[in-house]
DSSP file (Angstrom, degrees, kcal/mol; ACC not computed):
  #  RESIDUE AA STRUCTURE BP1 BP2  ACC     N-H-->O    O-->H-N    N-H-->O    O-->H-N    TCO  KAPPA ALPHA  PHI   PSI    X-CA   Y-CA   Z-CA
    1    1 A M              0   0    0      0, 0.0     2,-0.1     0, 0.0    28,-0.0   0.000 360.0 360.0 360.0 138.0    0.0    0.0    0.0
    2    2 A T        -     0   0    0      3,-0.0     2,-0.2     4,-0.0     3,-0.0  -0.392 360.0-144.0 -67.2 143.4    1.2    3.5   -0.8
    3    3 A T    >>  -     0   0    0      1,-0.1     4,-1.4    -2,-0.1     3,-0.6  -0.695  27.2-103.7-105.1 167.4    2.1    5.7    2.1
    4    4 A F  H 3> S+     0   0    0      1,-0.3     4,-1.6    -2,-0.2     3,-0.3   0.904 124.7  53.2 -45.9 -49.4    1.6    9.5    2.8
    5    5 A C  H 3> S+     0   0    0      1,-0.2     4,-1.6     2,-0.2    -1,-0.3   0.904 101.4  60.4 -65.8 -35.5    5.4    9.9    2.0
    6    6 A D  H <4 S+     0   0    0     -3,-0.6     4,-0.5     1,-0.2    -1,-0.2   0.896 104.8  47.4 -53.8 -42.0    5.0    8.1   -1.3
    7    7 A L  H >< S+     0   0    0     -4,-1.4     3,-0.9    -3,-0.3    -1,-0.2   0.884 109.5  53.0 -72.1 -33.7    2.6   10.6   -2.6
    8    8 A T  H 3< S+     0   0    0     -4,-1.6    -1,-0.2     1,-0.2    -2,-0.2   0.813 107.8  54.4 -64.2 -32.4    4.9   13.6   -1.5
    9    9 A N  T 3< S+     0   0    0     -4,-1.6    -1,-0.2    -5,-0.2    -2,-0.2   0.506  94.3  89.8 -83.4  -9.1    7.7   11.9   -3.4
   10   10 A K    <   -     0   0    0     -3,-0.9     2,-0.3    -4,-0.5    -3,-0.0  -0.442  67.7-136.9 -86.7 159.7    5.7   11.7   -6.7
   11   11 A K        -     0   0    0     -2,-0.1     2,-0.1    59,-0.0    59,-0.1  -0.895  26.6-106.4-111.5 145.2    5.6   14.4   -9.4
   12   12 A C        -     0   0    0     -2,-0.3    60,-0.0    86,-0.1     3,-0.0  -0.509  33.6-151.8 -72.3 147.4    2.5   15.5  -11.2
   13   13 A K        -     0   0    0     -2,-0.1    85,-0.1     1,-0.0    57,-0.0  -0.859  27.8 -95.1-116.1 151.8    2.1   14.2  -14.9
   14   14 A P        -     0   0    0      0, 0.0    58,-0.0     0, 0.0    -1,-0.0  -0.382  37.6-173.8 -61.2 146.7    0.2   15.9  -17.7
   15   15 A C    >>  +     0   0    0      3,-0.1     4,-1.8     2,-0.0     3,-1.5   0.601  32.8 128.5-117.9 -21.0   -3.3   14.4  -17.9
   16   16 A E  T 34 S-     0   0    0      1,-0.3    76,-0.1     2,-0.2    75,-0.0  -0.156  89.8 -20.2 -60.0 121.1   -4.9   15.9  -21.1
   17   17 A G  T 34 S+     0   0    0     74,-0.3    -1,-0.3     2,-0.2     3,-0.0   0.204 129.5  68.1  80.4 -13.1   -6.4   13.4  -23.3
   18   18 A V  T <4 S+     0   0    0     -3,-1.5     2,-0.4     1,-0.1    -2,-0.2   0.647  84.2  69.3-110.3 -23.5   -4.4   10.4  -22.0
   19   19 A V     <  -     0   0    0     -4,-1.8    -2,-0.2     3,-0.0    -1,-0.1  -0.863  64.6-143.3-113.0 140.2   -5.7    9.8  -18.4
   20   20 A Q        -     0   0    0     -2,-0.4     3,-0.1     1,-0.1    72,-0.1  -0.703  37.1 -96.9 -85.3 139.0   -9.1    8.5  -17.3
   21   21 A P        -     0   0    0      0, 0.0    75,-0.2     0, 0.0    -1,-0.1  -0.306  51.9 -95.7 -53.2 141.8  -10.6   10.0  -14.0
   22   22 A L        -     0   0    0     73,-3.3    73,-0.3     1,-0.1     2,-0.2  -0.230  38.8-115.7 -56.2 150.1   -9.9    7.7  -11.0
   23   23 A S     >  -     0   0    0      1,-0.1     4,-2.1    -3,-0.1     5,-0.2  -0.470  29.5-104.4 -81.0 162.0  -12.6    5.2  -10.1
   24   24 A Q  H  > S+     0   0    0      1,-0.2     4,-3.0     2,-0.2     5,-0.2   0.862 122.3  54.0 -56.5 -35.5  -14.3    5.6   -6.7
   25   25 A D  H  > S+     0   0    0      1,-0.2     4,-1.8     2,-0.2    -1,-0.2   0.946 109.5  45.8 -63.0 -43.3  -12.3    2.6   -5.4
   26   26 A E  H  > S+     0   0    0      1,-0.2     4,-2.3     2,-0.2    -2,-0.2   0.849 113.1  50.9 -70.4 -34.5   -9.0    4.2   -6.4
   27   27 A I  H  X S+     0   0    0     -4,-2.1     4,-3.1     2,-0.2     5,-0.3   0.935 108.9  53.7 -67.2 -49.1  -10.2    7.6   -4.8
   28   28 A N  H  X S+     0   0    0     -4,-3.0     4,-0.8     1,-0.2    -2,-0.2   0.863 109.7  45.2 -53.9 -39.5  -11.1    5.7   -1.6
   29   29 A I  H >X S+     0   0    0     -4,-1.8     4,-0.6     2,-0.2     3,-0.6   0.963 117.3  45.4 -69.7 -50.5   -7.6    4.1   -1.3
   30   30 A L  H >< S+     0   0    0     -4,-2.3     3,-1.4     1,-0.3     4,-0.3   0.894 106.5  55.2 -63.5 -42.3   -5.9    7.5   -2.0
   31   31 A I  H >< S+     0   0    0     -4,-3.1     3,-1.1     1,-0.3     6,-0.3   0.750  99.0  64.0 -73.5 -18.9   -7.9    9.9    0.3
   32   32 A K  H << S+     0   0    0     -4,-0.8    -1,-0.3    -3,-0.6    -2,-0.2   0.808  95.1  59.9 -63.2 -28.3   -7.1    7.6    3.2
   33   33 A Q  T << S+     0   0    0     -3,-1.4     2,-0.3    -4,-0.6    -1,-0.2   0.496  96.7  81.9 -74.9  -7.8   -3.5    8.6    2.7
   34   34 A L  S <  S-     0   0    0     -3,-1.1     2,-0.9    -4,-0.3    70,-0.1  -0.721  85.9-114.0-105.2 155.9   -4.4   12.3    3.3
   35   35 A D  S    S-     0   0    0     -2,-0.3    -3,-0.1     1,-0.2    -2,-0.1  -0.761  85.9 -33.4 -93.7  96.3   -4.9   14.1    6.5
   36   36 A S  S    S+     0   0    0     -2,-0.9     2,-0.3     1,-0.2    11,-0.2   0.701  87.5 153.6  73.1  24.1   -8.6   15.2    6.9
   37   37 A W        -     0   0    0     -6,-0.3     2,-0.3     9,-0.1    -1,-0.2  -0.634  30.2-150.9 -85.2 145.1   -9.3   15.8    3.1
   38   38 A V  E     -A   45   0A   0      7,-2.5     7,-2.5    -2,-0.3     2,-0.5  -0.902   3.3-139.2-117.0 137.9  -13.0   15.4    2.1
   39   39 A Q  E     +A   44   0A   0     -2,-0.3     2,-0.4     5,-0.2     5,-0.3  -0.886  20.6 176.1 -97.4 133.2  -14.4   14.3   -1.3
   40   40 A R  E >   -A   43   0A   0      3,-3.6     3,-0.9    -2,-0.5     2,-0.2  -0.921  64.8 -49.7-135.4 118.7  -17.4   16.0   -2.7
   41   41 A D  T 3  S-     0   0    0     -2,-0.4    53,-0.0     1,-0.2    -1,-0.0  -0.428 123.9 -19.0  59.1-126.7  -18.4   14.8   -6.2
   42   42 A Q  T 3  S+     0   0    0     -2,-0.2     2,-0.4    -3,-0.1    -1,-0.2  -0.146 123.9  86.6-104.8  40.4  -15.2   15.0   -8.3
   43   43 A I  E <   -A   40   0A   0     -3,-0.9    -3,-3.6    45,-0.1     2,-0.4  -0.996  58.4-155.0-137.3 137.2  -13.4   17.3   -5.9
   44   44 A I  E     +AB  39  87A   0     43,-2.0    43,-2.4    -2,-0.4     2,-0.3  -0.936  25.2 173.8-108.1 145.5  -11.3   16.9   -2.8
   45   45 A G  E     -AB  38  86A   0     -7,-2.5    -7,-2.5    -2,-0.4     2,-0.3  -0.955  19.1-176.8-147.5 160.3  -11.0   19.7   -0.3
   46   46 A K  E     - B   0  85A   0     39,-2.2    39,-2.6    -2,-0.3     2,-0.5  -0.964  20.4-135.8-155.0 150.7   -9.7   20.7    3.1
   47   47 A V  E     - B   0  84A   0     -2,-0.3     2,-0.4    37,-0.3    37,-0.2  -0.941  18.2-161.4-109.0 127.3   -9.9   23.9    5.3
   48   48 A Y  E     - B   0  83A   0     35,-2.7    35,-1.9    -2,-0.5     2,-0.4  -0.929   6.0-153.7-107.6 131.4   -6.8   25.0    6.8
   49   49 A E  E     - B   0  82A   0     -2,-0.4     2,-0.3    33,-0.2    33,-0.2  -0.858  12.0-176.9-111.2 145.9   -6.9   27.4    9.9
   50   50 A F        -     0   0    0     31,-3.1     3,-0.1    -2,-0.4     4,-0.0  -0.841  36.0-116.6-129.8 167.4   -4.2   29.9   11.1
   51   51 A K  S    S-     0   0    0     -2,-0.3     2,-0.3     1,-0.1    -1,-0.1   0.840  91.5  -0.6 -73.9 -31.5   -3.8   32.3   13.9
   52   52 A N  S  > S-     0   0    0      1,-0.1     4,-1.9    28,-0.1    -1,-0.1  -0.882  75.8 -95.3-151.5 175.4   -3.7   35.4   11.8
   53   53 A Y  H  > S+     0   0    0     -2,-0.3     4,-2.8     1,-0.2     5,-0.3   0.885 117.1  60.6 -62.9 -43.2   -3.9   36.8    8.2
   54   54 A Y  H  > S+     0   0    0      2,-0.2     4,-1.9     1,-0.2    -1,-0.2   0.897 107.9  44.6 -52.4 -44.6   -0.1   36.9    7.9
   55   55 A Q  H  > S+     0   0    0      1,-0.2     4,-2.6     2,-0.2    -1,-0.2   0.914 113.3  51.8 -69.7 -41.8    0.1   33.1    8.4
   56   56 A T  H  X S+     0   0    0     -4,-1.9     4,-2.3    24,-0.3    -2,-0.2   0.934 110.0  45.7 -56.4 -47.2   -2.8   32.6    6.1
   57   57 A M  H  X S+     0   0    0     -4,-2.8     4,-2.0     2,-0.2    -1,-0.2   0.777 112.2  53.5 -76.7 -26.9   -1.3   34.6    3.3
   58   58 A A  H  X S+     0   0    0     -4,-1.9     4,-2.3    -5,-0.3    -1,-0.2   0.925 111.0  47.2 -62.2 -44.9    2.2   32.8    3.8
   59   59 A F  H  X S+     0   0    0     -4,-2.6     4,-2.3     1,-0.2    -2,-0.2   0.931 111.6  50.2 -70.8 -43.8    0.4   29.5    3.5
   60   60 A V  H  X S+     0   0    0     -4,-2.3     4,-2.0     2,-0.2    -1,-0.2   0.899 112.0  48.3 -54.3 -48.1   -1.4   30.8    0.3
   61   61 A N  H  X S+     0   0    0     -4,-2.0     4,-2.2     1,-0.2    -1,-0.2   0.932 110.8  51.2 -59.5 -50.3    1.9   31.9   -1.2
   62   62 A A  H  X S+     0   0    0     -4,-2.3     4,-2.5     1,-0.2    -2,-0.2   0.845 109.1  49.3 -57.0 -40.5    3.5   28.6   -0.4
   63   63 A V  H  X S+     0   0    0     -4,-2.3     4,-2.7     2,-0.2    -1,-0.2   0.862 108.7  54.5 -65.5 -39.7    0.7   26.7   -2.1
   64   64 A A  H  X S+     0   0    0     -4,-2.0     4,-2.2    -5,-0.2    -2,-0.2   0.922 110.0  48.0 -60.8 -44.6    1.1   29.0   -5.2
   65   65 A W  H  X S+     0   0    0     -4,-2.2     4,-2.1     1,-0.2    -2,-0.2   0.966 112.4  46.5 -56.8 -56.8    4.7   28.0   -5.3
   66   66 A L  H  X S+     0   0    0     -4,-2.5     4,-1.8     1,-0.2    -1,-0.2   0.846 112.2  51.9 -50.9 -45.3    4.1   24.4   -5.0
   67   67 A S  H  X>S+     0   0    0     -4,-2.7     5,-1.7     2,-0.2     4,-1.3   0.851 107.5  50.6 -55.6 -45.0    1.4   24.6   -7.6
   68   68 A H  H  <5S+     0   0    0     -4,-2.2    -2,-0.2     1,-0.2    -1,-0.2   0.913 111.5  48.8 -65.5 -41.8    3.6   26.4  -10.1
   69   69 A R  H  <5S+     0   0    0     -4,-2.1    -2,-0.2     1,-0.2    -1,-0.2   0.879 119.1  39.3 -70.2 -32.9    6.3   23.7   -9.6
   70   70 A E  H  <5S-     0   0    0     -4,-1.8    -1,-0.2    -5,-0.2    -2,-0.2   0.601  99.6-137.4 -85.0 -13.4    3.7   20.9  -10.1
   71   71 A D  T  <5S+     0   0    0     -4,-1.3     2,-0.3    -5,-0.2    -3,-0.2   0.925  71.6 112.3  44.1  50.0    1.8   22.7  -12.8
   72   72 A H      < -     0   0    0     -5,-1.7    -2,-0.2    -6,-0.1    -1,-0.1  -0.855  54.6-157.1-151.6 113.1   -1.2   21.6  -11.1
   73   73 A H        -     0   0    0     -2,-0.3    15,-0.3    15,-0.1    -9,-0.1  -0.789   1.7-152.1-117.8 129.8   -3.4   24.4   -9.5
   74   74 A P        -     0   0    0      0, 0.0     2,-0.4     0, 0.0    13,-0.2  -0.252  25.9-108.3 -83.6 174.8   -6.0   24.2   -6.7
   75   75 A D  E     -C   86   0A   0     11,-2.5    11,-1.7    -2,-0.1     2,-0.4  -0.936  39.5-160.7 -93.8 130.5   -9.1   26.4   -6.1
   76   76 A L  E     -C   85   0A   0     -2,-0.4     2,-0.5     9,-0.2     9,-0.2  -0.935  19.8-172.7-114.9 135.6   -8.5   28.6   -3.2
   77   77 A S  E     -C   84   0A   0      7,-1.3     7,-2.5    -2,-0.4     2,-0.4  -0.989  20.8-166.7-130.2 117.4  -10.9   30.5   -1.0
   78   78 A V  E     +C   83   0A   0     -2,-0.5     2,-0.2     5,-0.2     5,-0.2  -0.873  16.0 163.0-116.2 138.4   -9.1   32.8    1.5
   79   79 A S  E >   -C   82   0A   0      3,-2.7     3,-0.7    -2,-0.4    -2,-0.0  -0.779  57.5 -70.9-135.1-177.6  -10.3   34.6    4.5
   80   80 A Y  T 3  S+     0   0    0     -2,-0.2   -24,-0.3     1,-0.2   -23,-0.2   0.901 125.4   1.3 -48.6 -51.4   -8.6   36.2    7.5
   81   81 A N  T 3  S+     0   0    0    -25,-0.1   -31,-3.1   -26,-0.1     2,-0.3   0.127 122.1  70.3-129.1  28.1   -7.4   33.0    9.2
   82   82 A K  E <   -BC  49  79A   0     -3,-0.7    -3,-2.7   -33,-0.2     2,-0.4  -0.994  48.3-169.4-145.5 146.9   -8.7   30.2    6.9
   83   83 A C  E     -BC  48  78A   0    -35,-1.9   -35,-2.7    -2,-0.3     2,-0.7  -0.980  11.5-153.9-136.2 122.1   -7.8   28.9    3.5
   84   84 A H  E     -BC  47  77A   0     -7,-2.5    -7,-1.3    -2,-0.4     2,-0.4  -0.892  15.2-164.2 -92.4 108.3  -10.1   26.3    1.7
   85   85 A V  E     -BC  46  76A   0    -39,-2.6   -39,-2.2    -2,-0.7     2,-0.4  -0.871   8.8-179.8 -97.9 129.7   -8.0   24.2   -0.8
   86   86 A E  E     -BC  45  75A   0    -11,-1.7   -11,-2.5    -2,-0.4     2,-0.4  -1.000   6.6-167.6-134.9 137.7   -9.7   22.2   -3.5
   87   87 A Y  E     +B   44   0A   0    -43,-2.4   -43,-2.0    -2,-0.4     2,-0.3  -0.935  19.3 144.7-121.7 138.0   -8.3   20.0   -6.1
   88   88 A S        -     0   0    0     -2,-0.4     2,-1.2   -15,-0.3     7,-0.2  -0.894  47.9-118.4-163.5 149.1   -9.9   18.4   -9.2
   89   89 A T  B >>> -D   94   0B   0      5,-2.2     3,-1.9    -2,-0.3     5,-1.3  -0.715  27.1-173.1 -93.2  85.4   -8.4   17.7  -12.6
   90   90 A H  G >45S+     0   0    0     -2,-1.2     3,-0.6     1,-0.3    -1,-0.2   0.730  76.7  67.2 -61.6 -25.8  -10.6   19.8  -14.9
   91   91 A A  G 345S+     0   0    0      1,-0.2   -74,-0.3    -3,-0.1    -1,-0.3   0.762 115.6  28.7 -60.8 -28.0   -9.0   18.4  -18.1
   92   92 A I  G <45S-     0   0    0     -3,-1.9    -1,-0.2     2,-0.3    -2,-0.2   0.283 105.8-126.9-113.5   6.5  -10.4   15.1  -17.4
   93   93 A Q  T <<5S+     0   0    0     -4,-0.6     2,-0.3    -3,-0.6    -3,-0.2   0.913  82.5  56.1  46.8  53.1  -13.4   16.3  -15.5
   94   94 A G  B   <S-D   89   0B   0     -5,-1.3    -5,-2.2   -52,-0.1     2,-0.4  -0.979  97.5 -58.4 179.8-171.0  -12.7   14.1  -12.5
   95   95 A L        -     0   0    0     -2,-0.3   -73,-3.3   -73,-0.3     2,-0.3  -0.700  44.3-173.6 -97.1 145.7  -10.0   13.4  -10.0
   96   96 A S    >>  -     0   0    0     -2,-0.4     3,-0.9   -75,-0.2     4,-0.9  -0.753  44.8 -99.4-123.4 171.4   -6.5   12.2  -11.0
   97   97 A E  H >> S+     0   0    0     -2,-0.3     4,-2.4     1,-0.2     3,-0.8   0.895 119.5  70.6 -61.5 -36.3   -3.5   11.0   -8.9
   98   98 A N  H 3> S+     0   0    0      1,-0.2     4,-2.4     2,-0.2    -1,-0.2   0.830  92.4  55.3 -39.0 -40.2   -2.2   14.6   -9.4
   99   99 A D  H <> S+     0   0    0     -3,-0.9     4,-2.3     1,-0.2    -1,-0.2   0.894 111.5  44.2 -68.1 -40.0   -4.9   15.9   -7.1
  100  100 A F  H <X S+     0   0    0     -4,-0.9     4,-1.7    -3,-0.8    -2,-0.2   0.839 110.0  53.0 -76.8 -32.5   -3.7   13.6   -4.4
  101  101 A I  H  X S+     0   0    0     -4,-2.4     4,-1.6     2,-0.2    -2,-0.2   0.855 113.1  45.7 -67.1 -36.1    0.0   14.2   -4.9
  102  102 A C  H  X S+     0   0    0     -4,-2.4     4,-2.2    -5,-0.3    -2,-0.2   0.936 111.1  52.3 -74.2 -40.3   -0.6   18.0   -4.5
  103  103 A A  H  X S+     0   0    0     -4,-2.3     4,-1.8     1,-0.2    -2,-0.2   0.853 109.1  49.5 -54.7 -38.4   -2.9   17.5   -1.5
  104  104 A A  H  X S+     0   0    0     -4,-1.7     4,-2.0     1,-0.2    -1,-0.2   0.915 112.6  48.6 -71.1 -44.2   -0.2   15.4    0.2
  105  105 A K  H  X S+     0   0    0     -4,-1.6     4,-0.9     2,-0.2    -2,-0.2   0.801 106.9  55.2 -67.4 -27.7    2.3   18.1   -0.6
  106  106 A V  H  X S+     0   0    0     -4,-2.2     4,-0.5     2,-0.2     3,-0.4   0.905 109.3  47.3 -59.9 -49.1    0.0   20.8    0.7
  107  107 A D  H >< S+     0   0    0     -4,-1.8     3,-1.3     1,-0.2     4,-0.3   0.872 104.9  59.6 -58.2 -36.8   -0.2   19.0    3.9
  108  108 A A  H >X S+     0   0    0     -4,-2.0     4,-1.3     1,-0.3     3,-0.9   0.748  89.8  72.4 -72.5 -24.2    3.5   18.5    4.0
  109  109 A L  H 3< S+     0   0    0     -4,-0.9    -1,-0.3    -3,-0.4    -2,-0.2   0.805 104.0  42.1 -54.5 -28.6    4.0   22.4    4.0
  110  110 A L  T << S+     0   0    0     -3,-1.3    -1,-0.2    -4,-0.5    -2,-0.2   0.512 113.3  49.5-101.5  -4.1    2.8   22.4    7.5
  111  111 A T  T <4        0   0    0     -3,-0.9    -2,-0.2    -4,-0.3    -1,-0.1   0.515 360.0 360.0-105.9 -10.6    4.6   19.4    8.9
  112  112 A A     <        0   0    0     -4,-1.3    -1,-0.1     0, 0.0    -2,-0.1   0.415 360.0 360.0 -64.3 360.0    8.1   20.3    7.6
């Protein structure tokens, strides 16, 4: 079985036209490797809470840097002390392994 660290050590791969969305069984296996992420339809998401706006924005900037490096970008909703992160692979209209790789890497930003 893949471990949390295995996801953080992977790199996102292009999905356009060559990858099928993950099955629900595959999603169920991968989401168990993440810390408190929730699936809603073809999206996985998590809300991160911080002490203040500065910490929230530092996290948002770190997620932007990570997203640029992986070339896989989440939808972010930002407020004073919260950031809601959602991943879905729009090119395949579903979830791909890339979503789980990035979710694990976002979690790792706060555990490093």
